[in-house]
N, C-alpha and C positions, 0 to 999 in steps of 0.2 A: 595159084593168088596174087592179089597185085599186091604191092609195098605197104604205107598206109598213107592217106591222104596231106595236104600242107595242109597248114593251116589259113594261110591265106587264096584257099579254094575257094569258090563259092557255084557253086553250081548253073547259077542262072549266065554269072556276068560272066565264068571265066577265069576271075581271079579278083580277092577283095578290094583290091584297091580299085579295082576298075566296079563296083560293088558301090566305092565310096564314094567315087565319084559320080555318080547316078542319085547318089543320093547327098550330094553335096550340090551338085546341078537345082534336084528338088526345092532345098532347105533353101538356097537362095533366092528363090521364082516363087515360094511360101514369101519370103517375106519384104520380096516387091509388091505381091497383093499386097500382103498384108499393108504396106505405106500405100496403096492406094485404096487400099476397101474399108478403111481401120482396125483397128486390134481387137473387134470384137470376134470371140472365138467361138465360131457352130462344135457344140464342144456335144452332143447325143440326138439321137432319134428327134427328141420332142423337140428339140432346139430348130433341130432342120424342117422337123412339119410346122412350123410357129413363120422360119423364117420363108417358105416355098408359101405359106398363107395370104404376104401380104407386098403390097409392090413394096418396091427401091427405087433407091436417086441411083442415076444410071451416069455412068463413066464412065470418059473416054481412055484412053492411056493405049499405047504406043507399045508391040510385040515384036521381039526378032523375029525369025522363020524359028533359031533354034527355041527358044522359049516358047514358042506355039508348040515344038515336035515335044517339049520338056510337058508341058503343060496335060496334050493329047495321052503320051507316054501313062503320066502319074492318074490323070481320070481314070483310064482305062483299068490298069491296075486294079481303084477306088472302084471301078465295078464286078469288077472277080467276086474282093470282100464284101460286100452287100450280099 
């Protein structure tokens, strides 16, 4: 039988440190998006339904390839949770 699993082990990312890096990258990009679109946060399903039902202002922002990939990862994770 295998020995105990280290506290720093993460089943998806390999180590807790790598999982923390992923979370940190998403949090930083989330803050950047907040800086662009404003601080009003969509907190629940009722609020997102309201957002979807009205046209909003257009925003232009340049993102790096790294940022786009982090966003895609986060969106794919969100889709799994819905």
